[in-house]
C-alpha positions as CSV (number, residue, x, y, z in Angstrom):
1,X,62.7,-175.7,133.2
2,X,60.8,-172.6,132.8
3,X,59.6,-170.7,130.0
4,X,61.2,-167.5,131.3
5,X,64.8,-169.5,131.1
6,X,64.4,-170.7,127.7
7,X,65.9,-168.9,123.9
8,X,63.2,-167.6,121.9
9,X,64.0,-168.3,118.1
10,X,63.2,-166.4,114.9
11,X,61.3,-169.6,114.1
12,X,58.7,-168.6,116.7
13,X,57.5,-165.5,114.5
14,X,58.2,-166.6,110.8
15,X,54.5,-168.3,110.9
16,X,53.1,-165.2,110.3
17,X,55.0,-163.3,107.8
18,X,55.3,-167.0,105.8
19,X,55.0,-165.1,102.2
20,X,54.9,-167.2,98.3
21,X,57.5,-168.5,97.7
22,X,58.9,-169.3,93.8
23,X,59.6,-171.6,91.6
24,X,63.1,-173.2,92.0
25,X,65.1,-171.1,88.8
26,X,61.8,-169.2,88.1
27,X,61.4,-165.6,87.3
28,X,60.3,-162.9,89.5
29,X,58.4,-160.7,87.4
30,X,56.9,-157.3,89.0
31,X,55.4,-154.9,87.1
32,X,57.6,-151.3,88.2
33,X,54.9,-149.8,90.3
34,X,55.1,-153.1,92.2
35,X,59.0,-152.9,92.6
36,X,58.4,-149.0,93.2
37,X,56.7,-150.0,96.2
38,X,58.5,-153.0,97.6
39,X,61.5,-150.9,97.3
40,X,59.7,-148.2,98.9
41,X,59.1,-149.9,102.1
42,X,62.7,-151.3,102.4
43,X,64.0,-147.5,101.7
44,X,61.0,-146.7,104.9
45,X,62.0,-149.8,107.2
46,X,66.0,-149.3,106.4
47,X,65.9,-145.1,107.1
48,X,62.9,-144.4,109.6
49,X,61.6,-147.8,111.3
50,X,64.4,-149.5,112.0
51,X,66.5,-146.5,113.6
52,X,63.2,-145.6,115.4
53,X,62.8,-149.1,117.4
54,X,66.7,-149.1,118.0
55,X,66.6,-146.1,120.0
56,X,63.7,-147.3,121.9
57,X,65.9,-150.8,122.5
58,X,68.6,-148.6,123.5
59,X,66.6,-146.5,125.7
60,X,65.0,-149.3,127.6
61,X,67.9,-151.7,128.1
62,X,69.6,-148.4,129.3
63,X,67.0,-148.9,132.3
64,X,68.3,-151.6,133.7
65,X,66.4,-155.6,134.3
66,X,65.1,-156.3,130.8
67,X,63.5,-159.5,131.8
68,X,60.5,-157.5,132.9
69,X,60.8,-154.7,130.9
70,X,58.3,-154.4,128.3
71,X,59.8,-151.4,126.1
72,X,62.7,-153.8,125.7
73,X,61.5,-157.1,125.0
74,X,58.9,-155.7,122.8
75,X,61.3,-153.8,120.8
76,X,63.7,-156.6,120.2
77,X,61.1,-158.8,119.0
78,X,59.8,-156.2,116.6
79,X,63.5,-155.8,115.4
80,X,63.7,-159.6,114.4
81,X,60.5,-158.8,112.5
82,X,62.0,-155.4,110.9
83,X,65.4,-157.8,110.1
84,X,63.3,-160.5,108.7
85,X,61.0,-158.2,105.9
86,X,64.5,-156.3,105.0
87,X,65.9,-159.5,104.0
88,X,63.4,-160.7,102.4
89,X,62.6,-157.8,100.4
90,X,66.0,-157.2,99.5
91,X,66.1,-160.7,98.4
92,X,63.4,-159.8,96.2
93,X,64.3,-156.9,94.4
94,X,67.5,-158.2,93.7
95,X,65.8,-161.3,92.1
96,X,62.8,-159.0,90.2
97,X,62.7,-158.7,86.3
98,X,60.8,-155.4,85.9
99,X,58.4,-155.9,83.1
100,X,56.1,-153.0,81.8
101,X,52.8,-154.2,80.7
102,X,52.4,-150.8,78.6
103,X,55.0,-152.4,75.7
104,X,51.5,-155.1,75.4
105,X,49.2,-151.7,75.1
106,X,46.3,-152.5,71.9
107,X,47.6,-156.2,71.9
108,X,44.7,-158.7,72.3
109,X,46.7,-161.5,73.3
110,X,47.6,-162.2,77.4
111,X,50.7,-161.9,78.6
112,X,52.2,-160.4,82.4
113,X,50.5,-157.1,83.3
114,X,47.1,-157.3,81.2
115,X,43.8,-157.1,83.0
116,X,41.4,-159.6,81.5
117,X,37.4,-159.8,81.5
118,X,36.1,-163.7,80.7
119,X,33.2,-165.2,81.5
120,X,33.6,-168.5,83.5
121,X,31.3,-171.5,82.5
122,X,29.5,-169.2,80.4
123,X,27.5,-168.0,83.5
124,X,30.0,-165.4,85.8
125,X,32.0,-162.9,83.7
126,X,34.9,-162.1,85.6
127,X,37.8,-159.6,85.7
128,X,41.2,-160.1,87.3
129,X,44.5,-158.1,86.2
130,X,47.8,-161.0,86.1
131,X,50.4,-159.2,88.7
132,X,53.9,-160.3,90.2
133,X,53.9,-162.9,93.2
134,X,54.7,-159.9,95.5
135,X,52.3,-157.3,94.4
136,X,48.8,-159.0,93.5
137,X,46.3,-158.7,95.7
138,X,43.1,-161.0,95.7
139,X,40.6,-158.2,97.1
140,X,41.5,-156.1,94.7
141,X,40.8,-158.7,91.8
142,X,44.8,-159.2,90.8
143,X,46.0,-162.6,90.7
144,X,50.1,-163.5,91.1
145,X,51.1,-164.7,86.8
146,X,51.9,-168.1,88.3
147,X,48.0,-168.9,89.9
148,X,46.3,-171.7,88.1
149,X,43.9,-169.2,86.3
150,X,46.7,-166.8,84.6
151,X,48.7,-169.9,84.3
152,X,45.9,-171.1,82.0
153,X,44.8,-167.2,80.4
154,X,48.6,-166.5,79.2
155,X,49.7,-166.5,75.8
156,X,45.1,-167.0,74.7
157,X,43.7,-164.1,72.8
158,X,40.4,-162.2,73.0
159,X,37.8,-165.3,71.1
160,X,39.9,-167.8,72.6
161,X,38.2,-170.8,74.9
162,X,40.0,-172.4,77.2
163,X,40.2,-174.9,80.0
164,X,40.9,-174.5,83.9
165,X,41.5,-177.7,85.9
166,X,40.8,-176.5,89.8
167,X,40.0,-178.7,92.4
168,X,36.5,-178.1,92.2
169,X,36.1,-179.4,88.6
170,X,37.2,-178.2,85.3
171,X,36.3,-175.3,83.8
172,X,35.6,-173.3,80.6
173,X,37.0,-169.9,79.9
174,X,36.3,-167.7,77.0
175,X,38.3,-164.9,77.0
176,X,36.3,-161.6,76.8
177,X,38.6,-158.7,76.7
178,X,42.1,-157.6,77.4
179,X,43.8,-154.2,78.0
180,X,46.4,-152.9,79.1
181,X,48.0,-149.8,80.4
182,X,48.7,-147.4,77.7
183,X,51.4,-145.3,79.3
184,X,55.0,-146.9,80.3
185,X,55.6,-146.7,84.1
186,X,58.7,-143.9,85.3
187,X,61.9,-145.5,85.9
188,X,61.4,-148.3,88.9
189,X,65.2,-148.7,89.4
190,X,66.1,-144.7,90.5
């Protein structure tokens, strides 16, 4: 049978939208700023982007032959992507547990939301911020609280030495500094 007559499935599009998964029964910790970003993205998709694509698909469908209509085919694919992202964001926001790191301001102990500077194997000094799985950007020095380095650092204090078992071997980390924001975040739920 020709590929032209096969039904497209959502499973074909899932590969590019693979998102990190939470452990079963695990918490979805997130900062107020991260929650606000995800909520803003959800509202933008629902209020702006989806209606715009629906209008394009409606217009393209009214032009007749849908089998070779690029606007129609692309629009339907884009609608599936948007709907999948809306479902994902809705589920993540429903189970989100907002934690404001500012409550630990002045503490020298590592908790969620801390910016930690540590010495790795007495040579490389690194600084990371421990954030939620849906908001951490590794390119900006942010790691998920579920990452091995974050799990090793959590609850440690300035001056503590910890071991981190990694695929490349065991590393020794010395906590040099712990910082938290000094201002509580604005209410993210509004």
